[in-house]
C-alpha positions in Angstrom: -59.0 10.8 -18.9 -61.5 10.4 -21.6 -64.0 7.9 -22.9 -66.8 7.5 -25.5 -70.4 7.0 -24.6 -74.0 7.0 -25.8 -77.2 7.0 -23.8 -79.5 4.1 -23.0 -83.1 5.3 -22.9 -84.1 3.2 -19.9 -81.1 4.5 -17.8 -81.7 8.1 -19.0 -85.4 7.9 -17.9 -84.2 6.7 -14.5 -81.6 9.5 -14.3 -84.3 12.1 -15.1 -86.4 10.7 -12.3 -83.5 11.1 -9.9 -83.2 14.7 -11.2 -86.8 15.6 -10.6 -86.9 14.0 -7.2 -83.8 15.9 -6.2 -85.4 19.3 -6.9 -86.3 21.1 -3.6 -89.8 22.2 -4.7 -90.7 18.8 -5.8 -89.6 17.2 -2.5 -91.7 19.8 -0.7 -94.7 19.1 -2.8 -94.2 15.4 -2.2 -94.1 16.0 1.6 -97.2 18.2 1.5 -99.2 15.7 -0.5 -98.1 12.9 1.8 -99.0 14.8 4.9 -102.4 15.7 3.4 -103.0 12.0 2.6 -102.0 10.9 6.1 -104.1 13.5 7.8 -107.2 12.7 5.7 -106.7 9.0 6.2 -106.6 9.5 10.0 -109.7 11.7 9.9 -111.6 9.4 7.6 -110.8 6.2 9.5 -111.7 7.9 12.8 -115.1 8.9 11.2 -114.5 12.7 11.4 -114.7 13.4 7.7 -116.4 12.0 4.6 -114.3 9.8 2.2 -114.0 12.5 -0.5 -111.0 14.4 0.9 -109.2 11.0 1.5 -110.0 10.0 -2.1 -109.0 13.4 -3.4 -105.6 13.0 -1.6 -105.2 9.6 -3.1 -106.0 10.9 -6.6 -103.5 13.8 -6.1 -100.9 11.3 -5.0 -101.6 9.0 -8.0 -101.4 11.9 -10.5 -98.2 13.2 -8.8 -96.6 9.7 -9.2 -97.6 9.4 -12.8 -96.4 12.9 -13.7 -93.0 12.7 -12.0 -92.3 9.0 -12.6 -93.5 8.6 -16.2 -94.7 11.7 -18.1 -92.0 14.3 -17.3 -89.0 12.0 -17.8 -90.5 10.8 -21.1 -91.2 14.3 -22.3 -87.7 15.5 -21.5 -86.2 12.5 -23.2 -88.4 12.9 -26.3 -87.6 16.6 -26.6 -83.8 16.3 -26.2 -81.7 15.3 -29.2 -78.7 15.0 -26.9 -79.8 11.6 -25.6 -79.8 10.2 -29.1 -76.1 11.0 -30.0 -72.7 9.6 -29.2 -70.1 11.6 -27.4 -66.5 11.6 -26.3 -65.9 13.3 -22.9 -62.5 14.6 -21.6 -61.9 15.2 -18.0 -58.9 17.5 -17.8 -57.3 19.3 -14.8 -58.8 22.7 -15.9 -61.9 21.8 -17.8 -64.4 19.2 -19.1 -64.7 18.9 -22.9 -67.5 17.2 -24.7 -67.2 16.3 -28.3 -69.4 14.7 -31.0 -69.8 14.8 -34.8 -71.3 18.3 -34.6 -68.5 19.9 -32.7 -66.9 20.4 -29.3 -67.6 22.4 -26.1 -65.3 23.0 -23.2 -66.6 23.9 -19.7 -64.2 25.3 -17.0 -64.8 23.6 -13.7 -66.1 26.8 -12.1 -69.1 26.6 -14.6 -70.5 23.8 -12.5 -72.4 24.6 -9.3 -72.7 21.0 -8.0 -73.0 17.4 -8.9 -74.4 14.1 -7.6 -74.0 10.5 -8.5 -76.7 8.0 -9.2 -76.2 4.3 -10.0 -75.6 4.9 -13.8 -74.7 8.6 -14.0 -72.8 11.5 -12.8 -75.2 14.5 -12.9 -73.2 17.7 -13.4 -75.2 20.9 -12.8 -74.7 24.3 -14.4 -77.7 25.6 -12.3 -80.5 24.1 -10.3 -82.4 23.3 -13.6 -79.6 23.0 -16.2 -77.5 19.9 -16.0 -75.6 17.3 -18.0 -75.5 13.6 -17.3 -72.4 11.4 -17.8 -73.1 7.7 -18.1 -70.9 5.4 -15.8 -72.3 2.0 -16.7 -69.4 1.2 -19.1 -66.6 2.5 -16.8 -64.4 0.4 -14.5 -64.4 1.1 -10.8 -60.9 2.8 -11.2 -62.3 5.1 -13.9 -65.3 6.0 -11.8 -63.1 6.6 -8.8 -60.8 8.9 -10.9 -63.7 10.9 -12.2 -65.3 11.1 -8.7 -62.0 12.4 -7.3 -61.8 15.1 -10.0 -65.4 16.1 -9.3 -64.8 16.3 -5.6 -61.8 18.4 -6.2 -63.5 20.9 -8.4 -67.2 20.8 -7.8 -69.2 20.7 -4.5 -71.3 17.6 -4.0 -75.1 18.1 -3.9 -76.7 16.8 -0.7 
């Protein structure tokens, strides 16, 4: 199975948000900030603390959202030339091949440590930080199902 694709900026930015939120350390940071905010809100509204810790928590929360929702995805997109090119991808029984005007690369299935699916992409991970996204928005349900079956057969699914 093979198909051609190029990336849509809006969808790539959303996929990068999914990637960042899926990172364990970011989820832990998110929970810690949320707990701090809840604790300071309870203490502030029960008149046990001044408003500054509550406002600090709100400011941290706001900065966290801006950073992980807008700044980081935009920075990764801007820095990567990959998202501005067109590709042909081949899903074979023994490997995945990616081809563009600059050349071809083949990855055996065992190179991937896990994958997960988002509304417009399959995220294929080489490590926890190194990944490749395959757009699915122009694929039929049968093609998506075929790729999903290959991925399930060869790569463990990320929880």
